[in-house]
N, C-alpha and C positions, 0 to 999 in steps of 0.2 A: 488754197492753203492760208486765204485772208484769214481765216480763224487764229491759225496758229499763229500770224504775225499779230491779230487783236489782240491771243493770250500774253504773247511778250508785252507788248504795251502796257498791257495792261498792269502786267506785274513792275514795268518801267515809273510807271503813275504810283502804283505804292509805294517803292523804293524812295520816293522825294519826301515822304514823310520823315525819313530818319536823315541823319545828318553823316551823309557817307559821301566819299568822293565820285564813286561811281557805281554803276551795275551793269551787269548784261545778264540777259536770259536766252537762254538757249530750250527751243523747242520740238519735240519729233513727235511722228507718230507713225506708227509701223504696222501693218497686217500680213503674217504669215501665215501660210498654208503650204504643210507639208504632206506629202502621199507618201507611200511604200511598197514593195513589194514583197514580202517576208515570208519565206516557206511555200512560194506559189500564192498566197494569198491578198488580196490589197485591200491595204489599210489605212486609216486618215490617222495620222502620227502627230500632228500639229496643228492647230487653228484657233490662232491668239492675236489679239489687239491690243497694242500697249502705246499708250499715249501720256504724256507730261512735259515737265520741264525742270530745266536746271536751274539756279540762279548763284553768282555770283556776285559779291559785292566787297570794294575795296574801301579802308578806312588806311586813312596814315598809314599805307603799305602793309597794312594786315587785311589779308584776305579771308573770307568765308564765304563757303559751298553750302548749298541745300538742296534738296529735290522733293517732288511729288506724282505720284501719277492720279491724285483727288485736285483737280481742278477747280473744285470750291473752295481749297485750302491754298491761293496763289497769295493772299497776305501774309498768312501767317509762314508761308516758306522764305518769301522775302524776310520775315522778322527774323526766322530761325536763321539764317543768313547773317542776319547785320546782330546777332548777338554772339554768333560763332566769331565773327569778324572783330566783334568787340574786347574778343578773351585772347584772339590770338597775338601771338609774338609778332611784332612787324618783320618783313622781308626786305634785305636791306637791297636787294637786287631786281624786287618787283617795282616796276614804273607806272606801266597802265594795260587797259585791257587795249585791246584791237582799236583802232581808230581811223582804221582805213578801209571805208565799205567796197563791195563788190559790185561794179556797176556792167560788167560781161554777161553776154550772153554767147553761151557755146554751143549752142543747139545740143542736145546730150539726146541718144536712142533710149525713147522709154515705149513699153509696151504694152496697148490696150489692153490686151488679152490680162494681163498681169493686174493692171489697174483697176478692171472691173470684176478677175477672179473670175476666168471661163474655168468652170472647172471641169467640164469635157476635155476641155482638151491637155489637163493635166493627166486626167485618167485615161486619157487615150495614148497618153506617152508611155505613161507605166504598164498598160494592157501589151503593146506591141511588144514590148519585153515578156509579158507573162507567156506569149504565143508563140514565142521563139522554140524551134524547135532543137531542141539540146540532145548533144553528145550524152549516153548514157554515164560516161565517166563524170560528168558534170552534176554531183551529188547537190550542190546549193546555189541558187542564184537571187542573189537580195539587190534590191533597188531602191532610192531613197528620191524623190524630188521634190524639192523648195523652193516658192518661190516667194516673192518679197515686194510690197511697195511701203515707200518710206516716203514723208513727207516731214520736210525741217525749214526752221524759220530761225532769225536771230536776231534781237536787236539788244542795243547796249544806250547808254547816256552820252559817247560822242556821238551819235546820230549814225551810226550803223542799220540798218534794218534789210533782212534778205529772205527770203525763202524760195525752196527747190524741192524736186519730188527727184525720184530714180527708182526703175524697176530691177530686179536681178530674179536670175532662176539658175538655180546648181544641180546637177544629177552626180550622184554617186552609184556605182555597179560593182558588187561582189560575188565574186565566183569561188567558189569549195570543189575541188576535184578529188578524185580516187581511185586507184587502179591496183587491186591487188590489197597486200598492207601497206600501200603508198597513197599520202596524202599531200595536195599541194592546194595553192589558189592565188586567187591575183585581184588585181581592182584598179578601176580607172574613174575619173570624174571628166564635166565642163562646167565651166560658170560663163554663163553672160548676162547681158540685160535682156533677151526675151525670151521667149517660150522657143519661136521659128527655130532658133539655132539649134535648139537641143536634140542631136542626132542618137537618141535612147538605143536603137535597135545594133547599129553599127559600134557603137562602143560597148555595148553588153557582150557581142559577137567577137571582139577584139579581147576582149577580158576572158572571156571563154576558152578563147583560141589558146591565151597565155598561160591559164591554169594548165590546161593540158599538158601545155610541154613542160610546167614547172612539174611534172611528174619523173622527167626526166634532171635529177636532180644530182649532183656529186660536189666532194671535197676538192679544194684547191690546196695548195703550196702556200706558205707564206714567202711576200715575194716583193719588189717597188716593180711595177709595172706602169704602163698607160691604161689609164682609164676614159671612159666616156662616161658622163653623168648625164641619167635622163631629166629634161626638164621640171620632174617630181622632187630629182632630189638636188637638182639645180638651188630648188627652191627655198632647201634647206641649208645648204651647205653655201650659197653664195646669195640667196635672197634675203635671208636671216642675219648672216653677215654683214651686210652693208648696210640693211634697213634698221641694225643697232648700232653699227659702228660709225655709220656716218649722221646719227642721230645727235643733235647740237648740246641735247644736255647730255648726253653719256660722255661728249666729248670735252663739255665744260667741268664734269666731274669726275673727269679721268679715272673712267671706267668702259673707254674704249680702247681696244686693241689698237686703232688708228690715230689716236689721241695726238700722237707727235709726227702724223706723217701728212697732215692736211695743208695741202700746195703742191706735196711730192709725189716724184715718178715711184708707184708703190707696186703695180701689177703689170701683167704683160702687155704691150701696144694693143694686143687684139682685143682688148675688153673696152667697153665702151656700156655705162650706166646711165641712163637717164628717169628722171620720175616726172610724172605728166601727169597732174588733176584735170587737164583740159580734154583728154579723148572721149570723143563723143557717143563711143562704145565702151566706156573702160568702167569696169566693177568699181572703184574708186572714185568716180568723179561726178563732179557737183560743180557749181558755178562759185562756190567759195568751200572754203574751208570750215572746220569746227568751230571755228573763233569769228568766222564771216570775212575772214580774208581772202582777195581773191585767187582762185585758182590760177595755177601757172605752169610753164615747163622750165623744169630745173636740170642742169646738165652734171652730176655728180661726179662720174669717171669721163675721164677722155683721154682715149689712149693709153691707156695706166695710170692715167695721172689722175689724183684728188683733186677735185675744182671746188664744189663745196659740200656745204651741210644742209643738215633739212631743221630747218627752224619753225617752232610757233611764235605766236609774240612776245610770249616771256624771254625764252632766249634770242630771240634776235634783242631787243630792248637794251636785254644785257649787254651787250656787242654794239648799239650803237647802229645794229642793221633794221633793214627789211625783215618781214618774216617772208618764209617762200612758200608758205597756203601749206603746211604741213601738219595741222593741228586736226585731230580727230579726237572722238571720246568713248571709249572703250575696246573690244574687241571688234565691234561691230561698227566703227567708226561715227555711228550719229546716235550715242546711246546718250539719252539727257541725264539720266544717271550719273556721269562721271564726267570728272573733270577734266581739260584739254591735255592731252600727251603729243607724241609725237609720230608719225608713221610716215611713209612712203603713201601715195594716194593712187599711183599705177607705176609701178617699178620696171623698166622696161631693157633688159640686156639687149644688146642691140645685135642683130644675126651675122653672123658670116656666109660665107660662099656655097657650102659643100652639103649637099642633101644628108643628111642621117646613113641612108643606105651607102652612100660612097662613102663616110666615112667608116663604118663598120669594113667594107671591104678593100678599106686602106689598111686597116692594124692589123699585124702579124701577132700578136699574143698580146691582151689585154682582158679587162673587165668592163662590163658594161653594167652599170648603179643605175637600177632603177628607182630603188628606194631606199631611206634609211625614216629611221621615227625619231634621230637623233639631231642635236643640235648642237651649236658651235658655241664654245665658251669666248664671252664676248668681251672681257676683259684681260683674257691671256691671247687670245687669237688661236687656241688650239682647237682641234676637233679629232674625236676618234667616234665611228659610229660603223653600228652592225650594220652587215648588209642582207634587208630583209627579202630584197628581191632585185638579183641580179644574175649577169650570165657570163660564160668565160667565151673567150673568142679566140680564135686561133688560125692564122691565115685566110680574114677578112669573113669566117664565118662563125655564127654562132655555135657552139657544140651541145654546151648543157647549161640547166641551172644550176648555180650553186648556191650551198648551204655551208653554215657554221665558218663565216666568215667577218671582216671587221676590214676598214679601211680607216687612215687616221694621216696627221699632218698637221703642220702650220698654214692658217688658212691663205698670210701672205703668199708663204711657198705655193702653195699649191694654185693659186690665180695669176703667180708671177708664170707659172710652167705651163700656160695654157698652150694648145698648140692647134687648136679649132674651133669654131663657133658654127655652126651650123643654121643652115638658110631655113629651118622646120622652126615654128616659134608655138609655144604652148599656153594657153592660158593656164596659170595657176594661181585661182583667185584674185587678188588682185595687181598679179605681176605678168610678164610677157617674157617667155624664156625660151631661148636656143638648148640645142643638146652641147655640151661643151666636153671636148677631149684634154685632156690634163696626162704628161708624162710625170714617170717617176713617185708616183703614190705607191706608199705601205699599204700594202694588204698583209693580213694576218688571218691564216689559213686554218683551217684545221686538221691538216694530214700533218 
């Protein structure tokens, strides 16, 4: 990673030719390999290397940004950022880039097989799925395995200088089923920092099992009832709500449904949410964030009370506070071509005491919602989602898969009506989430 630090420092030296207040250089190098099983054929879907730098300069509260993947044009990129800053309007809320370096070393989990791209291991994982003896009702089984090795570095004129690396692996399995004129399907995934944790065979078996069960589908009537949200659904309903609702930028601009609730008891006392960028095996963990600020653990919600927001250096300095280490760049967190924004690093909803099997067996009547593709309205806190995969539960038993149904409500009310959280946790991207049981949820049925 020394070459990335050298690249950053080279850009810093070029910046001294110009009349600027400060300069920040972020560099990343990523290698992504994706192999897939499509219609029982193995295919390499992606094999990509990307390396470059993003440069921010500040002149009298005006900020300019430029980036390049052509590392022979570092000086040109500095000049471009400088020229943009010169003609940009000043931002009265801008104070400075991050001025606190990270000297902590977390001891992160990284995988040598991913760093060295052990293609044989990735091929073996997908081949095991391909060789499964499938039920004749499974008409299609697809699997995508992606591994990524990322190196990042940052330096600025305040003396911040850091570099780090991470490895990630993820697999998505999808199955389609048919019996007579009935069609259905299911999916699941795993995200880890190592290849050895990927259990593709068991994942595929469970997906196929659900795809077959989902052939037994029926409509339900509209009702208000208790629901159990699968961790995949929790990521949409709870994870996205908290990630955006407690984003300091959204709160400062009054575009969060929680803007007036900071420091207040808003949700059920059973709800505790933490964001932690220091977890050794966390997908979002590095020793620092995308501005070089030290990663740390932040309590967001404690027994239903909102404790803190997530900040980057801009929003923190605007309030004369310290950054919480939540700066990221782009949807992949470490994208040199993106400006810093705010996101959870590893969002954790603390688990409860019951296993999911016991939560279901205790449910007299309700709906288990596994997946919705819909997201909450972060400004109003309203939510309406299609139940893409869900199950009707009666007297502690799953009776059938439901179709043509929706669920809706106010996020605040839903999270105030939490009855139970499971002791089971699932990694959903950079979130660790339990099953959550919520009472009095509105279901729109198809009968």
